[in-house]
TORLUM-581551 format. One record per residue (C-alpha): residue number from 1; residue in one letter; x, y, z. Coordinates in steps of 0.02 Angstrom, whole numbers. Example, Ala and Ser with C-alpha at 12.3 -4.5 7.8 and 13.67 -1.06 7.14 Angstrom:
ATOM num residu   east  north     up
ATOM   1      A    615   -225    390
ATOM   2      S    684    -53    357
***
This chain:
ATOM num residu   east  north     up
ATOM   1      X  -3400   -993    641
ATOM   2      X  -3332   -835    577
ATOM   3      X  -3416   -738    444
ATOM   4      X  -3281   -646    336
ATOM   5      X  -3345   -475    254
ATOM   6      X  -3381   -564     79
ATOM   7      X  -3525   -662    154
ATOM   8      X  -3704   -620    212
ATOM   9      X  -3776   -743    339
ATOM  10      X  -3962   -772    344
ATOM  11      X  -4069   -858    481
ATOM  12      X  -4239   -900    465
ATOM  13      X  -4355  -1016    565
ATOM  14      X  -4333  -1174    459
ATOM  15      X  -4161  -1119    364
ATOM  16      X  -4003  -1038    383
ATOM  17      X  -3887  -1002    246
ATOM  18      X  -3741   -908    161
ATOM  19      X  -3732   -797     30
ATOM  20      X  -3588   -700    -70
ATOM  21      X  -3624   -509    -63
ATOM  22      X  -3533   -494   -229
ATOM  23      X  -3660   -606   -310
ATOM  24      X  -3801   -528   -218
ATOM  25      X  -3770   -364   -326
ATOM  26      X  -3832   -461   -478
ATOM  27      X  -4026   -481   -461
ATOM  28      X  -4039   -596   -602
ATOM  29      X  -3952   -727   -501
ATOM  30      X  -4035   -825   -342
ATOM  31      X  -3901   -925   -251
ATOM  32      X  -3864   -994    -68
ATOM  33      X  -3752  -1119     36
ATOM  34      X  -3869  -1209    152
ATOM  35      X  -3808  -1235    325
ATOM  36      X  -3850  -1393    420
ATOM  37      X  -3957  -1298    548
ATOM  38      X  -4142  -1358    589
ATOM  39      X  -4079  -1528    510
ATOM  40      X  -4049  -1479    344
ATOM  41      X  -3966  -1621    261
ATOM  42      X  -3966  -1667     80
ATOM  43      X  -3903  -1839     78
ATOM  44      X  -4009  -1959     -8
ATOM  45      X  -3966  -2108     55
ATOM  46      X  -4022  -2271     17
ATOM  47      X  -4199  -2278     76
ATOM  48      X  -4360  -2194     42
ATOM  49      X  -4359  -2098    214
ATOM  50      X  -4198  -2012    156
ATOM  51      X  -4264  -1957     -2
ATOM  52      X  -4431  -1883     63
ATOM  53      X  -4311  -1793    187
ATOM  54      X  -4222  -1718     48
ATOM  55      X  -4368  -1666    -52
ATOM  56      X  -4444  -1583    101
ATOM  57      X  -4268  -1482    130
ATOM  58      X  -4281  -1430    -50
ATOM  59      X  -4451  -1356    -40
ATOM  60      X  -4396  -1244    109
ATOM  61      X  -4244  -1188      7
ATOM  62      X  -4340  -1155   -152
ATOM  63      X  -4481  -1071    -55
ATOM  64      X  -4354   -959     41
ATOM  65      X  -4252   -919   -116
ATOM  66      X  -4410   -897   -228
ATOM  67      X  -4356  -1042   -351
ATOM  68      X  -4485  -1165   -430
ATOM  69      X  -4431  -1347   -354
ATOM  70      X  -4481  -1415   -520
ATOM  71      X  -4336  -1309   -597
ATOM  72      X  -4202  -1406   -491
ATOM  73      X  -4066  -1526   -560
ATOM  74      X  -3916  -1609   -488
ATOM  75      X  -3788  -1714   -575
ATOM  76      X  -3732  -1888   -525
ATOM  77      X  -3564  -1846   -437
ATOM  78      X  -3433  -1965   -442
ATOM  79      X  -3275  -1866   -418
ATOM  80      X  -3239  -1835   -610
ATOM  81      X  -3176  -1685   -691
ATOM  82      X  -3328  -1680   -815
ATOM  83      X  -3416  -1529   -843
ATOM  84      X  -3588  -1529   -948
ATOM  85      X  -3708  -1413  -1024
ATOM  86      X  -3884  -1400   -958
ATOM  87      X  -4004  -1336  -1080
ATOM  88      X  -4190  -1385   -994
ATOM  89      X  -4253  -1470   -844
ATOM  90      X  -4373  -1628   -876
ATOM  91      X  -4522  -1589   -774
ATOM  92      X  -4636  -1734   -843
ATOM  93      X  -4628  -1807   -648
ATOM  94      X  -4604  -1742   -480
ATOM  95      X  -4410  -1698   -465
ATOM  96      X  -4353  -1806   -598
ATOM  97      X  -4205  -1725   -613
ATOM  98      X  -4158  -1754   -427
ATOM  99      X  -4080  -1936   -461
ATOM 100      X  -3950  -1853   -572
ATOM 101      X  -3979  -1997   -700
ATOM 102      X  -3974  -1877   -845
ATOM 103      X  -3784  -1825   -803
ATOM 104      X  -3705  -1984   -746
ATOM 105      X  -3524  -1949   -690
ATOM 106      X  -3531  -1778   -699
ATOM 107      X  -3478  -1656   -563
ATOM 108      X  -3505  -1487   -643
ATOM 109      X  -3650  -1395   -736
ATOM 110      X  -3664  -1236   -849
ATOM 111      X  -3814  -1149   -922
ATOM 112      X  -3853   -986  -1001
ATOM 113      X  -4035  -1027   -973
ATOM 114      X  -4157   -953   -852
ATOM 115      X  -4266  -1055   -730
ATOM 116      X  -4146  -1184   -703
ATOM 117      X  -4086  -1217   -524
ATOM 118      X  -3917  -1306   -517
ATOM 119      X  -3871  -1390   -357
ATOM 120      X  -3711  -1471   -296
ATOM 121      X  -3694  -1551   -121
ATOM 122      X  -3530  -1568     11
ATOM 123      X  -3474  -1632    158
ATOM 124      X  -3293  -1567    138
ATOM 125      X  -3263  -1548    -59
ATOM 126      X  -3266  -1385   -142
ATOM 127      X  -3406  -1325   -218
ATOM 128      X  -3377  -1167   -342
ATOM 129      X  -3519  -1058   -401
ATOM 130      X  -3482   -977   -565
ATOM 131      X  -3549   -817   -646
ATOM 132      X  -3519   -719   -806
ATOM 133      X  -3613   -556   -809
ATOM 134      X  -3580   -521   -985
ATOM 135      X  -3633   -680  -1064
ATOM 136      X  -3750   -712   -923
ATOM 137      X  -3693   -902   -888
ATOM 138      X  -3696   -971   -731
ATOM 139      X  -3612  -1137   -660
ATOM 140      X  -3613  -1248   -517
ATOM 141      X  -3448  -1354   -483
ATOM 142      X  -3409  -1497   -370
ATOM 143      X  -3226  -1526   -335
ATOM 144      X  -3174  -1669   -219
ATOM 145      X  -2983  -1683   -216
ATOM 146      X  -2994  -1810   -362
ATOM 147      X  -3095  -1684   -462
ATOM 148      X  -2969  -1544   -402
ATOM 149      X  -2831  -1663   -458
ATOM 150      X  -2916  -1697   -627
ATOM 151      X  -2936  -1488   -638
ATOM 152      X  -3124  -1476   -656
ATOM 153      X  -3111  -1291   -602
ATOM 154      X  -3002  -1273   -767
ATOM 155      X  -3119  -1371   -876
ATOM 156      X  -3264  -1284   -826
ATOM 157      X  -3195  -1106   -863
ATOM 158      X  -3145  -1184  -1032
ATOM 159      X  -3320  -1261  -1061
ATOM 160      X  -3403  -1089  -1041
ATOM 161      X  -3277  -1006  -1166
ATOM 162      X  -3315  -1156  -1285
ATOM 163      X  -3492  -1154  -1270
ATOM 164      X  -3561   -981  -1233
ATOM 165      X  -3397   -866  -1282
ATOM 166      X  -3359   -818  -1107
ATOM 167      X  -3214   -726  -1081
ATOM 168      X  -3118   -795   -919
ATOM 169      X  -3078   -612   -850
ATOM 170      X  -3267   -579   -832
ATOM 171      X  -3309   -731   -746
ATOM 172      X  -3347   -720   -553
ATOM 173      X  -3304   -869   -448
ATOM 174      X  -3365   -906   -276
ATOM 175      X  -3283  -1037   -157
ATOM 176      X  -3424  -1113    -38
ATOM 177      X  -3360  -1178    142
ATOM 178      X  -3259  -1337    114
ATOM 179      X  -3106  -1441    197
ATOM 180      X  -2942  -1315    225
ATOM 181      X  -2771  -1359    225
ATOM 182      X  -2787  -1380    412
ATOM 183      X  -2891  -1542    405
ATOM 184      X  -2861  -1616    219
ATOM 185      X  -2737  -1739    302
ATOM 186      X  -2675  -1871    166
ATOM 187      X  -2556  -2023    161
ATOM 188      X  -2394  -2031     49
ATOM 189      X  -2490  -2100   -106
ATOM 190      X  -2605  -1937   -131
ATOM 191      X  -2463  -1829    -92
ATOM 192      X  -2366  -1906   -236
ATOM 193      X  -2509  -1884   -345
ATOM 194      X  -2520  -1697   -296
ATOM 195      X  -2336  -1669   -325
ATOM 196      X  -2342  -1764   -491
ATOM 197      X  -2501  -1664   -566
ATOM 198      X  -2453  -1489   -489
ATOM 199      X  -2256  -1489   -504
ATOM 200      X  -2269  -1365   -642
ATOM 201      X  -2336  -1237   -531
ATOM 202      X  -2184  -1212   -435
ATOM 203      X  -2292  -1191   -279
ATOM 204      X  -2290  -1354   -212
ATOM 205      X  -2218  -1279    -52
ATOM 206      X  -2385  -1196    -16
ATOM 207      X  -2495  -1321    -77
ATOM 208      X  -2421  -1469     36
ATOM 209      X  -2366  -1461    221
ATOM 210      X  -2279  -1608    312
ATOM 211      X  -2403  -1654    449
ATOM 212      X  -2389  -1784    586
ATOM 213      X  -2334  -1964    600
ATOM 214      X  -2484  -2063    649
ATOM 215      X  -2483  -2248    679
ATOM 216      X  -2298  -2259    605
ATOM 217      X  -2359  -2167    445
ATOM 218      X  -2308  -1984    386
ATOM 219      X  -2462  -1888    346
ATOM 220      X  -2469  -1723    239
ATOM 221      X  -2577  -1591    231
ATOM 222      X  -2646  -1512     60
ATOM 223      X  -2717  -1361     12
ATOM 224      X  -2860  -1400   -114
ATOM 225      X  -2939  -1226    -95
ATOM 226      X  -2774  -1144   -155
ATOM 227      X  -2759  -1275   -299
ATOM 228      X  -2922  -1218   -366
ATOM 229      X  -2896  -1041   -341
ATOM 230      X  -2740  -1073   -457
ATOM 231      X  -2834  -1183   -587
ATOM 232      X  -2958  -1036   -593
ATOM 233      X  -2813   -900   -627
ATOM 234      X  -2724  -1022   -747
ATOM 235      X  -2888  -1026   -846
ATOM 236      X  -2875   -837   -861
ATOM 237      X  -3001   -788   -707
ATOM 238      X  -2926   -626   -628
ATOM 239      X  -2868   -654   -442
ATOM 240      X  -2989   -523   -396
ATOM 241      X  -3144   -611   -465
ATOM 242      X  -3107   -758   -346
ATOM 243      X  -3217   -751   -196
ATOM 244      X  -3183   -864    -45
ATOM 245      X  -3284   -890     95
ATOM 246      X  -3149   -935    201
ATOM 247      X  -3236  -1079    308
ATOM 248      X  -3159  -1240    345
ATOM 249      X  -3301  -1371    352
ATOM 250      X  -3209  -1463    489
ATOM 251      X  -3165  -1306    589
ATOM 252      X  -3357  -1250    572
ATOM 253      X  -3437  -1432    588
ATOM 254      X  -3557  -1362    711
ATOM 255      X  -3633  -1277    566
ATOM 256      X  -3564  -1357    408
ATOM 257      X  -3584  -1549    361
ATOM 258      X  -3417  -1621    367
ATOM 259      X  -3380  -1810    332
ATOM 260      X  -3218  -1800    425
ATOM 261      X  -3302  -1720    583
ATOM 262      X  -3467  -1829    570
ATOM 263      X  -3391  -1994    523
ATOM 264      X  -3494  -2131    435
ATOM 265      X  -3664  -2041    451
ATOM 266      X  -3619  -1883    383
ATOM 267      X  -3738  -1765    302
ATOM 268      X  -3729  -1649    163
ATOM 269      X  -3733  -1469    144
ATOM 270      X  -3819  -1384    -18
ATOM 271      X  -3762  -1245   -151
ATOM 272      X  -3888  -1188   -274
ATOM 273      X  -3891  -1065   -404
ATOM 274      X  -4016  -1010   -535
ATOM 275      X  -4026   -863   -664
ATOM 276      X  -4193   -773   -680
ATOM 277      X  -4262   -643   -798
ATOM 278      X  -4261   -521   -664
ATOM 279      X  -4148   -373   -697
***
């Protein structure tokens, strides 16, 4: 796995993670993208053992980053384009927010409050961390291909504008490791959805590439990372404020969880972001 100049890789005894150099310049924000080293996996699964493993791994992450485990919150992803505001974390039980029950059918969270550690998970999907250093607003967005086609990145910027008065030109956007055009292979139906949704950009030639014919079916390669970059710019984000990790989860599947590479029993990586009182 190649690390570009935008990233810092940290390896400790029980954890390995990436951070964005530009976001590290703001001491009031804690963040990381957790790699799958040392059996790090954040897939809840359907049994108690999986839940306990996730809790244990979250403890390691929180201890390393100096985040209170009781401050962690996650939405209940359903590949939507819905973005919600978080004003508090319910600490009445141990990790009550881990289930995502409070934010059903939600794939993005934003807040201007301190002490709220928002997490998102992926195994190929795009994860986008947001920070407005003027209004002190953070966001954590999960953009699968359905959410990308639903323009969740655009929705997130608009939500920050409407709720907190953010100026899109101030917002910094950080694209975590995800599947890239080289491996996001789809059939004709998804290609046609992409064409219908993004024809107005006049950039379909960049977004979609004709792939191989497999079992008599023509395949296509779609660049969801580029689409999200375009959506962020459409929302008013400056191109120079969009920072891409440049890492394909399939190409780097030795370090990054990937459903396409791992198959049915895939694990999940994790992105976490929290705003603190530190200045």
